[in-house]
N, C-alpha and C positions, 0 to 999 in steps of 0.2 A: 312043105312048108309055105304057108301064106300068111303074110305078117299085115296086121293093121296098124299104122304108126299113128298115134295120136299127139298133137302138139308139134306137127310138121313144119311149121314155118319159122320155130325157134331155132337157136344155134344148135342144139344138140338133136332135134328132129332133123334138121336139114343133114347133120352129119350120119344119123342112122340111115337116111336114105341113100347117101352117098355110099356106104359100106354095103347096104343091101344090093346096089347095083353093081359093085365090084365083085361081090360074091354070087351074083345072079340068083337072087332069093326074090321069089314074087312078094309083091307087096302094094298097098294101097294107102296112100297117105292123106291125112286131113289136117289143115290148120282150125284154129277155133271158129273162123268165120264159116267153114264149111260143116264143121261138127264140134258143137261145144258140149263137152263130157258132163256138164251140169244138168244136162237133159237127158233124162233117163229113156225116155220114148225114142227120142232120136238116134241114140245108140242102139237101142233094140232094133230099130229100123233098118240101119245101115248094116249092123252085124248079121241080121236075120237074111238079109239078101245075098250075103257073100258067105263062100265057104272058107273062113278065116280059120287058121290053127293057132295063131299067137296074136297078141296085143302087145306093142311096147309103148308105154304110156310116157311121153315126154311133156305133157300138157302140166303147166303148173302157173301159178301166181308167183313171182319171183321177186317182187319189188319190196325188199325188207323194211325199208322205211316207211313207204306208203301204207303197207298192211295195218300199221297201226291205227289209222284213220279210215281204212277200208276193210276191217275185219271181217265184214260179211262176205265181201267178194273174194277174199283170201280163204275163208273156210269153204265157199261155195266150190271154188276150183281145186283146192288142196286138200278137202275132206270129203266133201260131198262127190265130188268128180270120181274118185277111185273107190268110193263105196258103190257108184252105179256102174263101174267097170267091172267089179267084182260080181254084182249081180248077174250081168249079162254073160261074163263069162263062165259062171256055175252053169247057168242055163243051156249055153252052148258048148260046153265041154272045151274051153280054150286055155291055152298057157297065158299067163300074163307076167310082164315084166314091167315094174312101175319105179321110178326114179324117186329118191328122197333125198335128204340133206344131212350134213353133219350138225346144223343148226337144231336138231333137236336135243343136242347136249349143251350142258352150261359152261363148258369150258373149264371146269375146277379139276379135272383130273389131270395130274403131271405125266402120266404114260398116254400112248396112243389109245384112243376109244376102240373098244372091240364091239362086235355086233349085240353083244348080250348085256352091254353096260346099261345102267338106268338112264332113262331119257328124263331130262329136266330143262325144256327150252325155256330161253328168257324172253322171247319175243312173239308177237301174234303170227309172224311167217313161220317159225319153228314150231310153235303149238298147232298150226295148222296142218303141218305137214306130218306132225306126229298123229295127230287125230286120223289123217288120210292112211296112214299106215295101219293103224288100229283097225279101221273101218273096212278097209280092203281085205286084211287077214280073218276079220269076222265072217265076212261074206265067202271068201274063197282062201281057205287055209294053206292052199298049195301055190299059192302067188310067190313071186320072186321080187323081194325089194332090194334095190341098189341105191346106197345112200353114198352121197359124193360130196366134193367141195370145189369151190373156186373154179368153176367151169370156164374154159375159155377156147375160142377158136376164131376162125377166119369169118365166121357169121355172127351177127348181131353185136350187141353192146356189152361190155364188162370191162372190169378194171384193167386187166392185161391187154386187152384189145385198144384201150385207150392210152397205153403206155407210150407207144411210138408216136403217137399224135402230140402228147405232151413233150416228148423230147424234142421235137421238131418246132414247137410252137411256144415254149416256155424257157427262160434263162435259168429259173429255179424251179424245183419240183419238190414238194413236201410230201413225204411216203411213211405211212404207218409203220412202226418198229415192234409194237407191243402186241400183236395179233398174229398167231402163227397157224400155219395151215399147211395142207397139201393142195396145189395147183392140179387141175385134171384138164388134159387136152380132149376136146369133144371127139376127136376121132378115135382116139384110145377107148373111151369112155362108150362110145357107138358101139365099138367091136365087141366090147365085154358085154353090152346089153344082148347083142345077137348070141355071143356064145354062151351066156346064161340063160338063154329063153327057154330051155327045157329042164331047168333046175328050180328048186323050191327053196324058200327061207330068205334070210336077210343075209347081204353082203355089203362091204366096204370097198369101194374102188376109188383111187386117186394115183396120181402119178408119183413116183419115190421122191423123196426129199422134202421135209419140212421146211417151210420159208415163211419169211414175213413180206409185206408188200415193200418195204423198204428194199429187200434183198432183190426182190424181183425186177424193180427199176434200176438198180445197180447193175443186175445181169444184162438188161435190154441196154443200159448204156454202154456197157463194155463191149456188146456185140456189135451195136451201132458204130463204135469207134474202130473196131476190127475189120469191120466191112465198108470202112469209109462212107458211112452213110452221114449226109449233111443233117447236122442237129444244132439246135440253137441253146440246149441245156448246158449249164456252166457248173452247177450245184445241185445236189441231191441232198435233201436235209431230212434227218430222220426225226420224226414226231410221234407224240403218243396220239391214240385214236381219241382222246378227249380234245385235240386241237381241232376236230372236225365237228360240226353241229350235225347230231343224230336224232330222229325220233325214237329210235329203237336201242334197247341194248344189245350188245353183241358179244358172243363169247370171245375170251382171250386166245384159247388153245384148243381147237377141236380136230387136231391131227387124228386122222382115221388109220388104224390098223388094218393092213391087207393081207394078213397071213392065211385067212379063211380063203379068199378069193385066188389067191396064189397057188393054194392047195388043189384046188377044184379044177381051175384052167391049167395047171401045169407050168405057169410062167409067171414071174414077178411083172407089176406095172412097169412101165418104162421109165427112166431116170427123168428128172425135170432138166437137165442139161440136153438131153438128147431130143426131147419133144420141143424145147425151146429153139433149138437150133433149126428143126424142121419147120415150126412156126414161123420164126424170123426170116428164113429165106422167102416165104411169100410176104409177109408183112412189111418187110423193109423195102422189098421190091413189086409193089403190086402192079 
């Protein structure tokens, strides 16, 4: 097994590198500056020179709001990129694992979303990711697509990684209480991508426990207090998503059902409480 990791500079790509190193899996990793997935010939050149068996694609345009004004860039990376990967993988006979998003759904379903549920993205980011799924599968029907949500970790910037900073620097924090989702620890997702690398089809992966951002901030506050971490925050105020200016429409409830991945891997995704403690131990005491 020799893996080509794309999008290696992002929080998920770096986590995949870490997991490959732990498992002693041979890999080569490229960030966008080294290998841009929107350039088909560049992909062909790199892949043609190496005897890869698998591609794990973590490269994506992920700025949801900015995508509304940079639609061309979003579609290039999130739609054209996966299509290019599919073309080259088909020619070379490679397995492909591609990361997608819960934002392909409109959030109107009351129950958790299953893999076969109808896509209806509300914003450019979600539409570009859905287009990427379709184009990849058109080129490579055997590809593995893993949809996930609210990815966080010790690398990069995201809402959860910013919570500790906010607790230490703000006396009051406003947090959204009317958007529900499942957070995903990048280490757990990275391991799932590796474990699914020889499978085909669409899978949903996120850590157990539906949450709002308000609940996440509350959990961090509680753990900070328990661990005697000095914080400035005195009040956490629940607010509607409408309280924050946003260029894009965002779904209210895109909790993913993970029964399929549990059945295939033989284990449930870890609980939020478990991964939060693991994350917090490092985040609170860097």
